[in-house]
SERO-4910 file (N, C-alpha, C, O; in steps of 0.05 Angstrom, whole numbers):
BEGIN
 pado doro    nc1    nc2    nc3   cac1   cac2   cac3    cc1    cc2    cc3    oc1    oc2    oc3
  Met    A  -1131  -1819   -695  -1114  -1796   -701  -1132  -1772   -702  -1153  -1772   -714
  Ser    A  -1122  -1750   -690  -1137  -1725   -690  -1134  -1711   -717  -1114  -1714   -731
  Lys    A  -1154  -1694   -723  -1153  -1678   -747  -1152  -1648   -738  -1161  -1641   -717
  Trp    A  -1141  -1632   -756  -1140  -1603   -750  -1169  -1592   -749  -1186  -1599   -766
  Ile    A  -1173  -1574   -730  -1199  -1561   -726  -1196  -1531   -731  -1177  -1519   -720
  Ser    A  -1213  -1519   -746  -1212  -1490   -752  -1217  -1474   -726  -1236  -1480   -712
  Thr    A  -1201  -1454   -721  -1206  -1437   -698  -1230  -1418   -702  -1242  -1409   -683
  Lys    A  -1237  -1413   -727  -1260  -1397   -733  -1286  -1412   -728  -1305  -1400   -717
  Lys    A  -1287  -1437   -735  -1311  -1453   -732  -1315  -1464   -704  -1337  -1466   -693
  Asn    A  -1292  -1472   -691  -1294  -1486   -666  -1268  -1482   -650  -1250  -1499   -650
  Pro    A  -1265  -1459   -636  -1241  -1454   -621  -1238  -1473   -598  -1258  -1484   -588
  Pro    A  -1213  -1478   -588  -1210  -1496   -565  -1220  -1482   -540  -1224  -1458   -539
  Glu    A  -1225  -1498   -519  -1234  -1488   -494  -1212  -1471   -482  -1188  -1475   -488
  Asp    A  -1219  -1451   -465  -1200  -1434   -452  -1182  -1451   -433  -1191  -1470   -420
  Met    A  -1157  -1443   -431  -1137  -1454   -412  -1131  -1483   -416  -1123  -1497   -397
  Val    A  -1135  -1494   -440  -1129  -1521   -446  -1106  -1521   -466  -1108  -1509   -488
  Glu    A  -1084  -1534   -460  -1060  -1536   -477  -1067  -1553   -502  -1076  -1575   -499
  Val    A  -1061  -1542   -525  -1067  -1556   -551  -1044  -1551   -570  -1026  -1535   -565
  Ile    A  -1045  -1565   -593  -1026  -1561   -614  -1039  -1540   -633  -1062  -1542   -639
  Leu    A  -1023  -1520   -641  -1033  -1498   -658  -1019  -1497   -685   -995  -1503   -686
  Leu    A  -1034  -1490   -705  -1022  -1486   -732  -1023  -1456   -736  -1044  -1443   -736
  Leu    A   -999  -1444   -741   -997  -1415   -744   -990  -1409   -773   -977  -1424   -787
  Ser    A   -999  -1386   -781   -995  -1377   -809   -986  -1348   -810   -993  -1332   -792
  Lys    A   -971  -1342   -830   -962  -1315   -836   -963  -1311   -866   -957  -1330   -880
  Asp    A   -970  -1288   -875   -973  -1284   -904   -948  -1292   -920   -951  -1303   -942
  Asp    A   -925  -1286   -910   -900  -1291   -926   -883  -1314   -916   -859  -1315   -921
  Asp    A   -895  -1333   -901   -879  -1353   -889   -894  -1380   -891   -918  -1381   -896
  Tyr    A   -879  -1402   -886   -891  -1428   -884   -906  -1431   -858   -900  -1417   -839
  Pro    A   -926  -1448   -857   -941  -1453   -832   -921  -1463   -810   -901  -1475   -816
  Leu    A   -928  -1457   -785   -912  -1464   -762   -930  -1479   -743   -953  -1472   -739
  Ile    A   -920  -1500   -730   -935  -1515   -710   -923  -1509   -683   -898  -1510   -679
  Ala    A   -940  -1503   -663   -931  -1497   -636   -952  -1507   -616   -974  -1515   -624
  Ser    A   -945  -1507   -591   -965  -1513   -570   -972  -1487   -557   -957  -1468   -557
  Gly    A   -996  -1486   -545  -1005  -1462   -532  -1033  -1466   -521  -1044  -1488   -522
  Ser    A  -1045  -1445   -512  -1072  -1446   -501  -1087  -1420   -508  -1075  -1401   -517
  Arg    A  -1112  -1420   -503  -1129  -1398   -509  -1141  -1387   -483  -1148  -1403   -465
  Ser    A  -1142  -1361   -481  -1153  -1348   -457  -1165  -1321   -464  -1151  -1305   -476
  Tyr    A  -1189  -1317   -458  -1203  -1292   -464  -1201  -1285   -494  -1196  -1262   -501
  Lys    A  -1206  -1305   -511  -1206  -1303   -540  -1179  -1296   -552  -1177  -1288   -575
  Met    A  -1158  -1298   -536  -1130  -1294   -546  -1114  -1319   -542  -1119  -1335   -523
  Phe    A  -1095  -1324   -560  -1078  -1348   -558  -1052  -1341   -545  -1040  -1320   -551
  Ser    A  -1042  -1358   -528  -1016  -1356   -515   -999  -1378   -527  -1005  -1401   -525
  Leu    A   -977  -1370   -540   -960  -1389   -554   -935  -1395   -538   -922  -1377   -528
  Asp    A   -928  -1420   -536   -904  -1428   -521   -879  -1427   -539   -878  -1438   -560
  Arg    A   -859  -1412   -529   -833  -1411   -541   -832  -1403   -571   -817  -1414   -586
  Ile    A   -848  -1383   -578   -848  -1373   -606   -839  -1344   -605   -852  -1327   -593
  Ala    A   -817  -1338   -619   -808  -1310   -621   -827  -1295   -640   -836  -1307   -660
  Asn    A   -833  -1271   -634   -851  -1254   -650   -878  -1267   -654   -889  -1266   -676
  Ala    A   -889  -1280   -634   -914  -1294   -636   -937  -1277   -646   -956  -1286   -658
  Asp    A   -936  -1251   -639   -958  -1233   -647   -959  -1228   -677   -979  -1216   -687
  Thr    A   -939  -1237   -693   -940  -1234   -722   -953  -1258   -736   -957  -1257   -760
  Tyr    A   -960  -1278   -721   -973  -1302   -732  -1003  -1302   -727  -1013  -1290   -707
  Ile    A  -1018  -1316   -744  -1047  -1319   -740  -1051  -1349   -734  -1042  -1366   -749
  Val    A  -1066  -1355   -713  -1073  -1383   -706  -1097  -1390   -723  -1119  -1379   -720
  Thr    A  -1094  -1410   -741  -1115  -1417   -759  -1129  -1443   -752  -1153  -1446   -756
  His    A  -1114  -1462   -740  -1125  -1489   -733  -1112  -1499   -708  -1092  -1489   -698
  Trp    A  -1125  -1519   -696  -1115  -1531   -671  -1123  -1560   -671  -1141  -1569   -686
  Met    A  -1110  -1575   -653  -1118  -1603   -647  -1110  -1609   -618  -1091  -1597   -608
  Pro    A  -1124  -1629   -606  -1116  -1636   -578  -1088  -1648   -577  -1078  -1659   -597
  Leu    A  -1075  -1646   -554  -1049  -1659   -551  -1054  -1689   -550  -1074  -1698   -540
  Pro    A  -1035  -1704   -560  -1037  -1734   -558  -1033  -1743   -530  -1022  -1727   -513
  Glu    A  -1040  -1767   -524  -1035  -1778   -497  -1005  -1782   -494   -990  -1787   -513
  Leu    A   -996  -1779   -469   -968  -1783   -463   -961  -1813   -465   -978  -1830   -460
  Pro    A   -936  -1819   -471   -928  -1848   -471   -930  -1859   -443   -926  -1845   -423
  Lys    A   -935  -1884   -441   -938  -1897   -415   -912  -1904   -402   -911  -1909   -378
  Asp    A   -890  -1903   -418   -864  -1912   -407   -845  -1888   -401   -821  -1891   -405
  Ile    A   -855  -1866   -393   -837  -1843   -386   -829  -1844   -357   -814  -1826   -348
***
């Protein structure tokens, strides 16, 4: 099982889709998928994504074999 990795200590490689943990001062954490490019994160399907801070990430799990 993967563990959360701090984006400050060890950011993900560029252009690799990962799971992201997002934070906002007045809100509960949010989990989304996305990637990093040129030190910026691109978030998939998140409204107002620029109001969140990406704090942690982890690799995507392997796909199921029976799809």
